C-alpha positions in Angstrom: 102.6 121.9 131.7 103.5 121.3 127.8 104.9 118.2 128.7 102.1 117.0 130.7 99.5 117.9 128.0 101.6 116.1 125.5 101.9 113.0 127.6 98.0 113.0 127.8 97.5 113.5 124.2 99.8 110.9 123.0 98.3 108.2 125.5 95.1 109.0 124.6 96.0 108.7 120.6 98.5 106.1 120.6 96.8 103.4 122.8 95.0 102.4 119.5 98.0 102.9 117.2 100.2 100.8 119.0 98.1 97.8 118.2 98.6 98.4 114.5 102.0 98.8 115.0 102.5 95.6 117.1 100.4 93.6 114.8 102.2 94.7 111.8 105.7 94.2 113.4 104.4 90.4 114.1 103.0 89.8 110.7 106.4 91.1 109.3 108.5 89.1 111.3 106.5 86.0 110.7 106.8 86.6 106.8 110.3 86.9 106.9 110.8 83.8 108.9 108.5 82.0 106.3 111.1 83.2 103.5 113.8 81.1 105.4 111.4 77.7 104.9 111.7 75.8 101.7 110.8 77.7 98.4 107.5 75.8 97.8 104.2 77.1 96.5 102.5 76.7 99.8 105.2 78.9 101.7 105.2 81.4 99.3 101.7 82.1 99.4 101.7 82.0 103.0 104.7 84.5 103.1 102.6 86.7 100.8 99.7 86.5 102.9 101.5 87.7 106.1 102.9 90.4 104.0 99.9 91.7 103.1 98.4 91.6 106.7 101.6 93.4 107.7 100.9 96.2 105.1 97.1 96.2 106.2 98.3 97.2 109.8 101.0 99.5 108.9 99.1 101.7 106.4 96.0 102.1 108.6 98.2 102.9 111.6 99.6 105.9 109.8 96.0 106.9 108.4 94.6 106.3 112.1 97.3 108.3 113.3 96.4 111.6 111.3 92.6 110.8 111.9 93.1 109.9 115.9 95.0 113.3 116.1 92.1 115.2 114.5 89.5 113.4 116.9 91.6 114.3 119.9 91.4 117.8 119.0 87.6 118.0 118.4 86.9 115.9 121.8 89.5 117.6 124.0 88.6 121.5 123.0 85.3 121.2 121.6 83.2 118.4 122.8 82.4 117.1 126.7 85.9 117.0 127.7 86.5 120.6 126.7 84.5 121.8 129.8 87.5 120.4 131.8 90.0 121.5 129.4 89.0 125.2 129.4 89.0 125.3 133.4 92.6 124.5 133.4 94.6 127.6 133.9 96.9 127.2 130.6 96.5 129.3 127.4 94.3 127.4 124.7 97.0 127.8 122.4 99.3 125.6 124.8 96.8 122.8 124.2 96.9 123.5 120.7 100.6 123.2 120.4 100.4 120.0 122.6 98.0 118.5 119.8 100.3 119.6 116.9 103.6 118.0 118.6 101.2 114.7 119.5 100.1 114.6 115.9 103.7 115.1 114.4 105.1 112.5 116.7 102.5 109.9 115.9 102.4 110.5 112.3 106.3 110.2 112.2 106.4 107.1 114.5 103.9 105.5 112.2 105.9 106.4 109.0 108.9 105.0 110.3 107.2 101.7 111.2 105.9 101.8 107.7 109.1 102.1 106.0 110.9 99.7 108.6 108.3 97.1 108.0 108.6 97.4 104.3 112.3 97.3 104.4 112.4 94.1 106.4 109.9 92.3 104.2 111.3 93.3 101.2 114.8 93.9 101.3 117.4 91.0 101.4 121.0 90.7 100.2 120.0 90.2 96.6 117.4 92.9 96.4 119.9 95.3 98.0 122.6 94.4 95.4 120.0 95.1 92.6 118.8 98.4 94.3 122.6 99.5 94.5 123.1 98.8 90.7 120.2 100.3 89.6 120.7 103.7 91.8 124.5 103.6 90.3 122.9 103.2 86.8 120.5 106.2 87.2 123.1 108.2 88.9 125.4 107.9 86.1 122.6 108.2 83.5 121.1 111.3 85.2 124.9 112.8 86.2 123.8 113.0 89.8 123.3 111.1 93.4 120.2 109.3 93.0 120.6 108.3 96.6 120.3 112.0 97.9 117.1 112.6 95.5 115.3 109.5 97.2 116.0 111.1 100.8 114.7 114.5 99.5 111.6 112.6 98.0 111.1 111.0 101.4 111.3 114.1 103.3 108.8 115.8 100.7 106.5 112.5 101.3 106.7 113.0 105.2 106.2 116.8 105.0 103.1 116.3 102.8 101.6 113.8 105.4 102.3 116.5 108.1 100.8 119.2 106.0 97.7 116.9 105.7 97.5 116.7 109.4 97.9 120.4 110.1 95.2 121.3 107.4 93.1 119.0 109.4 93.6 120.9 112.7 93.2 124.1 110.6 89.6 123.1 109.2 88.5 122.0 112.6 89.4 125.0 114.2 87.4 127.0 111.8 84.7 125.0 111.2 83.9 124.5 114.9 83.8 128.3 115.3 80.4 128.3 113.8 77.3 127.1 115.5 76.0 124.8 112.9 77.3 122.1 110.5 80.5 122.1 112.1 82.0 118.9 110.8 81.0 119.7 107.3 82.4 123.3 107.4 85.8 121.9 109.0 85.7 119.5 106.1 85.2 122.5 103.7 87.9 124.9 105.0 90.5 121.9 105.0 89.7 121.2 101.5 90.0 125.1 100.5 93.3 125.5 102.3 94.6 122.4 100.6 93.5 123.8 97.0 94.9 127.1 97.6 98.3 125.3 98.8 98.0 123.4 95.7 97.2 126.3 93.3 100.2 128.3 94.8 102.7 125.7 94.1 101.5 125.3 90.6 102.0 129.2 90.0 105.6 128.8 91.6 106.4 125.8 89.7 105.3 127.7 86.3 107.1 130.8 87.1 110.2 129.0 88.0 109.9 127.4 84.4 110.1 130.9 82.9 113.6 131.4 84.4 115.3 127.8 84.0 115.3 126.4 80.4 115.8 122.9 81.5 112.8 123.3 83.7 110.7 124.8 81.1 111.4 122.0 78.7 110.6 119.6 81.2 107.3 121.6 81.9 106.1 122.1 78.4 108.1 120.3 75.8 106.7 116.3 75.1 109.4 113.6 75.5 112.0 116.1 77.2 114.6 114.1 78.9 114.8 114.1 82.6 117.4 116.4 84.2 118.7 115.6 87.6 118.9 119.5 88.5 115.6 120.1 87.8 114.1 117.1 89.7 116.4 118.0 92.6 115.1 121.7 92.6 111.6 120.4 92.3 112.0 118.2 95.3 113.9 121.2 97.4 111.0 123.5 96.3 108.6 121.2 97.6 110.4 120.7 100.8 110.3 124.7 101.4 106.7 125.1 100.1 105.3 122.3 102.3 107.1 123.5 105.2 105.8 127.1 105.0 102.3 125.9 104.2 102.3 123.9 107.5 103.8 126.9 109.3 101.1 129.1 107.7 98.4 126.4 108.9 99.7 126.5 112.4 100.1 130.2 112.7 96.5 131.0 111.3 94.8 128.4 113.5 96.5 130.1 116.6 95.2 133.5 115.4 91.8 132.0 115.5 92.1 130.2 118.8 93.0 133.6 120.2 89.8 134.9 119.3 87.9 132.2 121.5 86.5 128.7 121.3 83.1 127.7 120.5 82.6 124.7 122.5 79.1 122.5 122.6 
């Protein structure tokens, strides 16, 4: 049953997002083709325009992946569609799991399209050589693998986007449990949860600084030199915390759903 629910959730959400992805790919490919033409002002400007158009599709595609996931949850579990949803002999938490998986897939796919589009448009033989040389210099200077750090920071970014999606679900589920001002309360619950997570992250970082001298210097001493191990530790800490926050948002939302749903 989960496969069927996930299929319908993905089809509903992706039928709009796919337009952004297709247009983004077309604009990115066209901009790459124009780069092969004579290096004149006309073609340089035209290439820049198409790159801008591509980014104007990929970035809204990612943003709309999050928003469409939220809208799907509201429409399918609280609005007119909910009357049909709740007649199906399926646990409401199964519906929610489908929405979560759908949101994760959409956000991940949109992020990959964005990163792939940027790579297609801006990477070439010369830029790759420059990037490799720059990374080697940074790795030597900071006495560590800068490539590994970039991968970890990319994971942090993806987890943060996923967390935002789950926080949106959390806010909706709690906000729509009330009879009035549901949307406003949903936003409020989401903001509060996000604020609490950020405050806890800051507290963890400050406490960690008390037990690590290099970490302490980087936090409190002006003009302190960048320490690779400290940056690596912050990245790993962020991955762990964002993962915990995402799981926490999912679990608390499930607990709330178990108490029932207040449909319109």
